[in-house]
C-alpha positions in Angstrom: 103.3 152.4 28.4 106.8 152.4 30.0 108.3 150.6 26.8 106.6 153.6 24.9 108.0 156.4 27.1 111.4 155.1 26.8 111.4 154.1 23.0 109.3 157.2 21.5 111.0 160.1 23.8 113.5 159.3 26.3 115.9 157.6 23.8 115.7 159.8 21.2 116.6 163.1 23.3 119.4 161.6 24.3 120.9 160.7 21.1 120.0 164.1 20.1 121.7 165.6 23.0 125.0 163.9 22.5 124.9 164.8 18.7 124.3 168.6 19.4 127.1 168.5 22.2 129.7 166.7 19.7 128.6 169.6 17.1 129.4 172.6 19.8 132.7 170.7 20.6 133.7 170.9 17.0 132.4 174.7 16.3 134.1 175.6 19.8 137.7 174.4 18.5 136.9 176.5 15.1 136.3 179.6 17.3 139.2 179.1 19.4 141.3 178.8 16.8 139.8 181.7 14.6 137.9 184.0 16.9 135.7 186.2 14.8 132.1 187.5 14.8 131.1 184.9 12.2 132.8 181.8 14.2 131.0 183.2 17.8 127.4 183.8 15.8 127.9 180.0 14.8 129.0 179.0 18.3 126.4 180.8 19.8 123.8 179.3 17.6 124.9 175.9 18.4 125.4 176.4 22.0 121.7 177.3 22.1 120.5 174.1 20.0 122.7 171.9 22.6 120.9 174.0 25.6 117.3 173.2 24.1 118.4 169.7 23.5 119.3 169.5 27.3 115.9 170.8 28.3 114.6 168.2 26.8 116.5 165.4 28.7 116.3 167.4 32.1 113.3 166.0 33.1 115.0 162.5 33.0 117.0 162.4 36.5 116.7 158.9 37.5 118.2 157.3 40.8 122.4 157.5 39.8 121.8 160.2 37.2 122.3 163.4 39.7 125.9 163.8 39.5 126.0 163.6 35.9 123.1 165.6 35.5 124.9 168.3 37.5 128.0 167.9 35.5 125.8 168.9 32.2 124.3 171.6 33.5 124.5 173.3 37.2 123.2 177.1 37.4 124.5 179.7 38.1 128.1 179.5 36.6 131.0 180.2 39.2 132.4 183.1 37.5 135.0 183.6 39.9 136.7 180.2 39.3 136.5 180.2 35.8 138.1 183.6 35.5 140.9 182.4 38.1 141.5 179.4 36.1 142.0 181.4 33.1 143.9 183.8 34.7 146.6 181.6 36.6 146.9 179.4 33.4 150.5 180.1 31.7 152.2 178.6 28.9 152.5 175.1 30.5 149.2 175.6 32.6 147.4 175.7 29.5 148.3 172.2 28.2 146.8 170.9 31.5 143.6 172.8 30.7 141.4 169.8 29.1 138.5 167.4 29.4 140.4 165.7 32.4 140.9 168.9 34.1 137.6 170.0 33.8 136.2 166.7 35.4 137.7 167.5 38.4 136.0 170.8 38.9 132.7 171.2 40.7 129.7 171.2 38.8 129.0 175.0 38.6 132.5 175.4 36.8 131.6 173.5 34.0 128.9 172.3 31.7 126.7 174.5 29.8 126.1 177.2 31.8 130.0 177.9 32.0 130.2 177.6 28.3 127.5 180.3 28.1 129.1 182.8 30.5 132.0 182.4 28.1 130.6 182.7 24.9 127.5 185.4 25.9 129.1 188.2 28.1 128.2 191.0 25.7 125.5 190.1 23.4 125.4 193.7 22.0 129.0 194.2 21.1 130.4 190.4 19.9 133.9 192.0 19.6 134.3 191.9 23.2 133.9 188.1 23.2 136.0 188.0 20.3 139.1 190.1 21.7 138.9 188.3 25.0 139.8 184.9 23.2 142.9 186.7 22.0 144.0 185.0 25.4 145.0 181.2 24.7 143.8 180.0 28.0 140.5 181.2 27.6 140.3 179.3 24.4 141.7 175.9 26.1 139.0 176.6 28.7 136.2 176.9 26.4 137.0 173.7 24.5 138.0 171.8 27.7 134.6 172.4 28.4 132.9 171.2 25.4 135.1 168.4 25.2 134.1 167.2 28.4 130.4 168.1 27.8 130.2 165.6 24.9 131.9 163.1 27.2 129.3 163.7 29.9 126.3 163.5 27.3 127.8 160.0 26.2 128.3 158.8 29.5 124.5 159.7 30.3 123.3 158.2 27.2 125.1 155.0 28.0 123.3 154.4 31.2 120.2 154.0 29.3 121.7 151.8 26.1 122.0 147.7 26.3 125.5 148.4 25.7 126.0 149.9 29.1 124.1 150.2 32.1 120.6 149.4 30.4 118.5 151.6 32.6 115.8 151.4 29.8 115.4 147.9 30.7 115.4 148.6 34.3 112.8 151.2 34.2 110.6 148.9 31.6 110.6 146.1 34.3 110.3 148.5 37.3 106.3 148.2 36.5 105.1 148.4 40.2 101.9 149.5 40.9 101.9 153.8 41.5 101.9 153.3 45.3 105.2 152.0 45.3 107.5 154.8 45.4 110.3 153.1 44.0 108.3 151.6 40.9 109.0 153.5 37.5 105.7 155.0 37.2 105.7 156.6 40.2 109.5 158.0 39.6 108.4 159.4 36.3 105.1 160.8 37.8 107.2 162.7 40.3 110.0 163.8 37.8 107.0 165.3 35.8 105.5 167.0 38.8 108.9 168.2 40.1 110.0 169.9 36.7 106.5 171.2 36.4 107.1 172.7 39.9 110.6 174.1 39.3 109.5 175.8 35.9 106.7 177.6 37.6 108.3 178.6 40.9 111.8 178.9 40.6 112.5 179.7 36.2 109.3 181.7 36.1 107.8 183.1 39.9 111.5 183.9 41.4 112.0 186.2 38.4 108.4 187.9 38.4 109.1 188.4 42.2 106.8 185.6 43.9 109.4 185.5 46.3 110.6 189.3 46.9 107.1 190.7 47.6 106.3 191.1 44.3 109.3 193.0 43.1 110.6 191.7 39.4 114.1 190.5 39.8 115.0 189.7 35.7 118.6 189.0 36.4 117.2 185.8 37.8 115.9 184.1 34.8 117.4 180.7 34.0 119.4 182.1 31.0 119.8 186.0 31.6 123.3 186.3 29.4 121.8 184.8 26.0 118.3 186.0 26.5 117.2 182.2 25.8 115.3 181.8 29.3 111.3 181.8 27.4 112.8 179.4 24.4 114.4 177.2 27.3 110.8 176.8 29.3 109.0 176.0 26.1 111.7 172.9 25.9 111.0 171.9 29.2 107.0 172.0 28.8 107.3 170.0 25.5 109.6 167.5 27.2 106.5 167.2 29.7 104.1 167.2 27.0 105.8 164.4 24.9 106.1 162.3 27.8 102.7 163.0 28.7 101.4 161.6 25.1 103.9 158.8 24.6 101.3 156.7 26.7 100.8 158.1 30.0 97.4 159.5 28.5 96.3 156.2 27.7 97.4 154.9 30.8 95.1 157.3 32.6 92.4 156.7 30.5 92.9 152.9 31.3 92.7 153.8 35.0 89.6 156.3 34.9 87.5 153.8 32.8 84.0 153.5 34.1 84.5 157.0 35.6 84.0 160.6 35.1 82.6 161.2 31.2 85.0 163.8 31.0 88.7 162.4 30.3 91.3 163.9 32.5 93.8 163.4 29.6 92.2 165.6 27.3 92.2 168.3 30.0 96.0 168.0 30.5 96.7 167.8 26.8 94.3 170.7 26.5 96.5 172.7 29.3 100.0 171.8 28.0 98.3 173.4 24.9 97.4 176.8 26.8 100.8 177.0 28.7 102.7 177.1 25.0 100.0 179.1 23.6 101.3 181.9 26.3 105.0 181.4 26.2 104.9 181.7 22.6 102.6 184.7 22.6 105.3 186.5 24.4 107.7 188.1 21.4 110.3 189.2 24.2 113.2 187.9 26.0 111.8 186.6 29.4 113.8 189.3 31.3 112.8 192.1 29.5 109.0 190.8 29.2 108.7 190.4 32.8 108.4 194.5 33.4 107.5 194.9 29.9 104.6 192.6 29.4 103.4 192.1 32.8 100.2 190.6 32.1 100.9 188.2 29.3 103.9 187.0 31.5 101.1 186.4 34.5 99.2 184.8 31.9 101.8 182.5 31.6 102.2 181.8 35.2 98.4 180.9 35.7 98.7 178.6 33.0 101.4 177.0 34.3 99.8 176.8 37.8 96.8 175.1 36.6 98.6 172.4 35.1 100.9 171.8 37.8 97.4 171.2 39.6 96.4 168.7 37.0 99.8 166.9 37.2 100.1 167.1 41.2 96.4 166.7 42.2 94.4 164.9 39.5 97.1 162.9 37.4 98.8 161.6 40.7 95.3 160.6 42.4 94.4 158.6 39.1 97.7 156.8 38.8 97.8 156.0 42.9 101.0 157.4 43.7 102.6 159.3 46.6 103.6 162.8 45.7 107.2 163.2 47.1 108.1 166.4 45.8 106.5 169.9 46.9 107.5 173.1 46.6 109.2 174.1 49.6 112.3 171.5 48.4 113.2 174.7 46.2 113.1 177.1 49.2 
């Protein structure tokens, strides 16, 4: 089961992320050299592809990977620092704005969120963005960010490969019983539960007003500038579903043999379908839908809550794992 998850899901999504980040870097260099609405549109499209590829990787944050994950994306972007670095860069300093310079920065000043800030500040009037890149320092910062992003995605992928740290082998062989907190089954199940908690409580619940006495906070969506929050949420849920269906479902069936006639794996698969169906039924950006389509958004929340119960209570119980993440961890 662990080998199947690695081979069919984890390694392919890491490879795809590196490929998309490399394409983003190439397009960022083209745009910085020739800022125009056409090159900006292509760059934005590739940023979204890279962001969605990251959302399919985000789940797999195992021991020793936190710093690399944060370097790839940590929100919100630190706008004051980004603008300060650009404003202070004279002709000589511009030469120092490169991937190594970005490496030394804090996680909120680099990665996908910082790139989003630079290329999406005005969706309604792209010329505002194009004109701002008349400042060569802004182009230098953008390409330094994308270059560093490629470096970090390659570093993360290398952790899994035999030519690197070979965590894939460690993951396969660390097949302790679920009761072992440090076994791969426990680690993977806890990462799945944590991701579902974060999507439900932080990425959806907070903008809906769950933490503000029911007052919607549309600007608290994950990706306000690009209006891509709903698509990013779908990618997160799809990564959870694909991980479950890569072998965990069969393992749950095996452990449940002789028990209930109703298979838990079927219930979980059906609930993944329900969540994705409610998300796909919304035809507006999430920040708009929160106030314009409250019933549809609430349907997503309820479906996600039901999925969380299935994963955190039912699946965890069958696997015999100890759940180490609670919703209070995100408060």
